[in-house]
C-alpha positions in Angstrom: -10.2 12.9 -19.1 -7.7 13.2 -22.0 -6.2 9.8 -22.6 -3.6 11.3 -25.0 -1.9 13.1 -22.1 1.4 11.4 -21.2 0.9 9.0 -18.2 2.7 9.7 -14.9 5.2 7.0 -14.5 7.1 5.5 -11.6 10.2 3.4 -12.5 10.0 1.7 -9.1 6.4 0.7 -9.7 7.2 -0.6 -13.1 10.1 -2.7 -11.7 8.3 -4.3 -8.8 4.6 -4.4 -10.0 4.7 -7.9 -11.6 6.7 -9.3 -8.8 4.2 -8.1 -6.2 1.4 -9.3 -8.4 2.8 -12.8 -8.4 2.8 -12.8 -4.6 -0.7 -11.5 -4.4 -1.9 -14.2 -6.7 -0.4 -16.7 -4.3 -1.8 -15.1 -1.2 -5.2 -13.9 -2.0 -8.5 -15.8 -2.6 -10.2 -15.7 -6.0 -12.3 -12.6 -5.1 -12.7 -9.8 -2.6 -12.7 -6.1 -2.0 -9.4 -4.2 -1.8 -8.3 -0.7 -0.7 -5.0 0.7 -2.0 -3.4 3.4 0.2 -1.1 5.9 -1.5 -1.8 4.8 -5.1 0.5 7.4 -6.6 0.7 7.1 -10.4 -1.8 4.2 -10.3 0.5 1.7 -12.0 0.0 -0.9 -9.2 -3.8 -0.7 -8.9 -4.1 -0.8 -12.7 -1.9 -3.9 -13.0 -3.6 -5.7 -10.1 -7.1 -4.8 -11.3 -6.4 -6.2 -14.7 -4.9 -9.4 -13.4 -7.0 -10.2 -10.4 -10.4 -10.1 -12.1 -12.4 -11.3 -9.0 -11.3 -8.4 -7.0 -12.8 -4.9 -6.8 -10.2 -2.2 -6.1 -10.5 1.2 -4.4 -7.5 3.4 -5.1 -6.7 6.4 -2.9 -4.1 9.0 -2.4 -3.5 12.1 -0.3 -3.0 14.2 -3.4 -5.8 14.6 -5.9 -3.2 15.6 -8.5 -2.6 11.9 -9.2 -6.2 11.0 -9.8 -6.1 11.6 -13.6 -3.0 9.3 -13.9 -4.7 6.6 -11.8 -7.7 6.6 -14.1 -5.6 6.7 -17.3 -3.5 3.7 -16.2 -6.6 1.7 -15.4 -8.1 2.6 -18.8 -4.9 1.6 -20.6 -4.8 -1.8 -18.9 -8.5 -2.5 -19.1 -8.9 -2.7 -15.3 -12.7 -2.4 -15.2 -13.0 -3.5 -11.6 -11.2 -0.4 -10.2 -13.4 2.3 -8.7 -12.7 6.1 -9.1 -9.9 7.2 -6.8 -10.7 8.9 -3.5 -8.8 11.3 -1.3 -7.4 9.7 1.8 -5.1 10.9 4.6 -4.0 8.0 6.8 -3.9 10.4 9.7 -7.5 11.4 9.4 -10.0 9.8 11.8 -12.4 9.2 8.9 -11.5 7.3 5.7 -11.8 8.5 3.1 -10.9 12.0 4.1 -13.4 13.5 1.6 -16.4 12.3 -0.3 -18.7 9.4 0.4 -17.9 7.0 3.2 -16.8 3.5 2.3 -19.9 1.3 1.9 -18.5 -2.0 3.3 -15.5 -3.5 4.9 -12.5 -4.6 2.8 -10.8 -8.0 2.6 -7.4 -6.3 1.8 -5.7 -3.1 2.4 -2.6 -2.7 0.3 0.1 -0.1 0.8 3.5 0.0 -1.0 6.5 2.3 -0.4 4.8 4.8 2.0 6.1 4.2 5.5 9.7 5.3 4.8 8.6 8.5 3.0 6.1 9.6 5.7 6.4 10.6 9.4 6.2 7.7 11.9 2.7 8.9 12.9 1.5 7.6 9.5 2.4 4.1 10.5 0.1 4.4 13.4 -2.6 6.0 11.2 -2.2 3.2 8.6 -2.6 0.4 11.2 -5.6 2.0 13.0 -7.3 2.8 9.7 -6.8 -0.6 8.3 -8.1 -2.2 11.5 -11.3 0.0 11.2 -11.9 -1.0 7.6 -10.8 -4.6 7.4 -13.3 -7.4 7.8 -12.3 -10.0 10.5 -9.6 -12.2 8.9 -8.9 -9.5 6.3 -5.3 -8.6 5.5 -3.1 -5.5 5.4 -0.2 -6.1 3.0 2.7 -3.6 2.9 5.7 -3.5 0.7 9.0 -1.7 1.0 12.4 -1.7 2.7 12.6 -2.4 6.5 15.4 -2.8 9.0 15.4 -6.0 11.1 17.0 -6.9 14.3 19.6 -9.7 13.9 19.6 -9.3 10.1 22.5 -7.4 8.6 21.4 -4.2 7.0 22.1 -4.1 3.2 24.5 -1.2 2.3 22.0 0.0 -0.3 19.3 0.3 2.4 21.7 2.1 4.7 22.5 4.6 2.0 18.9 5.0 1.0 17.9 5.6 4.7 20.6 8.3 5.0 19.4 10.0 1.8 15.8 10.0 3.1 16.7 11.5 6.4 18.7 14.2 4.6 15.5 15.2 2.6 13.3 15.1 5.7 14.3 14.2 9.3 10.9 12.6 9.9 11.4 10.1 7.0 13.5 6.9 7.1 13.4 3.1 6.8 11.4 1.7 9.7 12.3 -1.2 12.0 10.1 -4.2 11.4 9.6 -5.0 15.1 8.4 -1.4 15.7 5.9 -1.6 12.8 4.7 -5.0 14.0 4.2 -3.7 17.6 2.2 -0.8 16.2 0.1 -3.2 14.3 -0.6 -5.3 17.4 -1.9 -2.3 19.2 -4.5 -1.9 16.5 -5.5 -5.5 16.4 -3.4 -6.6 13.5 -1.0 -9.6 13.7 2.0 -10.1 11.5 1.5 -13.4 9.8 3.8 -13.3 6.8 7.2 -11.9 5.9 8.3 -12.5 2.3 11.7 -11.5 0.9 11.5 -9.5 -2.3 14.2 -8.3 -4.8 16.3 -5.2 -4.0 16.2 -5.8 -0.2 12.5 -5.2 0.1 9.9 -7.1 2.1 6.3 -7.9 1.6 4.6 -8.0 5.1 1.2 -9.6 5.7 -0.8 -8.5 8.7 -4.2 -10.2 9.6 -7.1 -8.5 11.3 -8.0 -10.3 14.5 -11.6 -11.0 15.4 -13.0 -8.4 17.9 
């Protein structure tokens, strides 16, 4: 790995990382095991790994092209409790999609800004996979924009949704009640809805016993 190579960078991850971190510090116990879905550049997992020292993090992504960036960000932030990234397709019946199987259940599955830039089937895959790999009482935490019944849609979200659907008809901002219903089918219950800047939400789902 060449640490002199310029890091891949997501402006959105830079803007929202510390805000999400502050929420996680409020929500999570002092220690645990976490799986990040769709790690992308690795900015989030590097930040969380450096600032939640009692937690071990497993980054993952569908594309192996991002793996060097994930490792570089973790090295730069000194996040020593982050494992090497693994390839993971949320639609696959086995997580991870390649390599060694996960050795134990997770206390947290974290996924930011994926549901609106993926087909709806990925929501089902995320919920089913999280249910398989979360310990009882473990949490799935998702971040991003959502539409809600009886809540006026922000003009910026409406415009964003339109631009997403122009790029890919299978993409688009999801309705919160539909996401929650899919979670229920997999044994996950929505227990928290936290408003975030820029009309985003942090959603907390809890794995039910059995």
